[in-house]
C-alpha positions, 0 to 999 in steps of 0.5 A: 830864483832865475840865476845863482848870483854871488857879488860877496866877492866883490864891491858892487858900488865901487866896480860901478864907480869905476864903469863910470870913470870909464864910460861917462866922457862917451855917453853924457855928449850922447845923452846916454846915462846908462851902461852895461856890459855883460860877457857870456862864457861857454861854460855858463859863467858869466860877468857884467859891468855896469854904471849904477849899482841896480843893474847888477843883482836885481836885473838878474832876478828879473831875468834881464841878463841875456836877450830875449829873442835870438838876434840873427847873428848866423855868420856875422861877428857883430849884431844889435837890437832895439829894446824898444822894438824887440821887448814887449810893452810889458817888459818896456814899461817895467824897466821904465818904471823900475829902473827908469829907462826909457830907450836902448840899444845892445850890441852883441859881439861873438867870440868863440869862447865867449859873448859880449852884450854891450847896452847903451840906454836913456833916462828920458824919452826920445822922441824918434830913438831908432833915428838917433841910434841909427845917427851915432851907431858907429861911434856906440859900435866902437865904443863897445869894441874899445870898453873891453880893453879900456877895462881890461883889468876890472874885467879881469879881477871880476872874471876871478872873483865871480861864480855867477852862473846861468841855469843850464834851462837858458842854454837853447839858444845862448849857444848859437851866439857863439862863433863856431871852431870851425868854417862851415861851407855855403853853396851858391849853386850846384858848382862845387867850387862855388861856396862861401865859408863861415869865416869867409863872410865874417871876414867880409863883414868886418873888411865892409865895416872898414876894418883892417886885417889886422883888426879883423885878425885880433877880433876872430883870433887868427893873424892878418895874412890869414884874414887875407887868404881867405879874402883873397879864396872868396874873391877868386872862387866866386869873382866878386869884390867886397863891395858885390858881396852882400851878407843879406842872406844870412839873415834868415834862420834857414841858412844858419850854420849851426850843428851843420854837417851838411852843405847848405844851400846860399840864396843869392848872396849877391850881386848883379855879377852873379846874376847877370852870370846865370842869365848868361848860361 
């Protein structure tokens, strides 16, 4: 058996009804019929909320609880994957035949003690799936952020009564999804003062998404003044504005920060501005 599951302590059908009540006004106008929220904790326990009862025990038994491919999260607070692109055709066919899921997108949101996987899925085939998901992505992202707030009491209730446990054998990639407790420095060159820290990069990503200091602080569990300090220090150290900073370098596995005690290089994090400086030297 893939997972140790205990759904006897709560009524799956009632949970599905409550989740559907929260999600339906958002899902229906946007052509989505299936919703699933998973929260995985560092101690290998997890909860799952869904608007369809089949997304509970059967989903566990068929190994669909977690992303099968490590998404390029690295120093990003959130990431996403299209099931159409990241799952094998065999798995996609199984999902369509077994659960009536034709297309799906999962948004992963990272915290220090847990991470959330919020999935939106369609029960009918769409001719231009990726294009449509990108068209509504900001709406999906916003709802993924709001759902834990809207379902706070439900999450608390299920967490209290749940004893669902993931096996340690699946822990190989999971640890990379949690935000690190401490920042790691990435150096832009040989200059010891020219670096970017993990949490500076996280603040940049969220600020570029249009979030306020207060919203960023809430997501990263820090005071708004700390967020402001991170961004001021980064700008003072690198001479770069938020618009000039690119986090593309974090997408490369050789640049990820986990289990790294030694400073790593940070290739071309930005900017024509920085490149121009290099040429002038």
